[in-house]
N, C-alpha and C positions, 0 to 999 in steps of 0.2 A: 504494500500500500504506500502510495506517495505522500509526501508531506502535506500537500493541499487536501488530500483525501482524509488524512488523520485530523486536520483542523476542522473540516466539514463534519466528520463523524462526531467529534467531541462537541462541536457547536450544537448539533442537532440533539445529542444526548442531554445537553444542558438546556434545551428548549429556548435557544437564543436565535434571533435573526442575525443576519450579517451586520446590520446597523447596530444592534445591541452589543454584539461582540466588539465592533469597532469602538464604541463608546467605552466599554469596560476596559479594553486594552489600550486605549488612547492611541488608536491607529485610524487611518482613513478608511472609509467604506470602500473606495476603489482598491485600496491596498488589500483588504480582506478578500474582495472578489478575485483579485489577481492571484492571491495565494491559493484560494480554493480551485481556481481554474488551471492551476499548474504553472502559472507564470513566474512563481518564486519557488525555486527548488533548494536554495541554500540561503536561508534567511539570516539576517544579522542577529547576533546573540541577544541584543536588547528586544528585538521583535519576537524572537522565540520565547524569551522570558515573560514578556507582557502577555503573549497569547496563552502560555501555560498557566500563568497566574489567573488570568481572566476566565479560563476554562476549567480551572482546578484539576489539572492533569500534570503528570510527571513530565518535565521538559525533555528528558531523555527519550521517553516514549514518543512525544510529539516530534522530536527531531529525527529519530531513527526507527521507531516502531518497536523498539526493544524495551523490556522492563529492566530495572536496575540489576536484578539477580542474574539475568542472562547476558548482560552487556559485558564486553571485554574490559578489563581494568585499564585505566588510563596510563598507569606506570607499573612496572614490576619491581617490587622491592628486592634488593640484592643483599 
């Protein structure tokens, strides 16, 4: 599932319109539409953070589709 699809899925689960999500995340309505249509595949960290908070979802899941337990570690301790 692509980033925009995960945003759309989480928005619909939260019973939010694109406009309501845009307001909650302090993003533009055209920006939300572009994301959901697949026009943004690698969002800026601040955009990802705002969306995750507004949708009450894990930012890792929103970015990659993976849950924390299954995600690869960022660094390996030696």
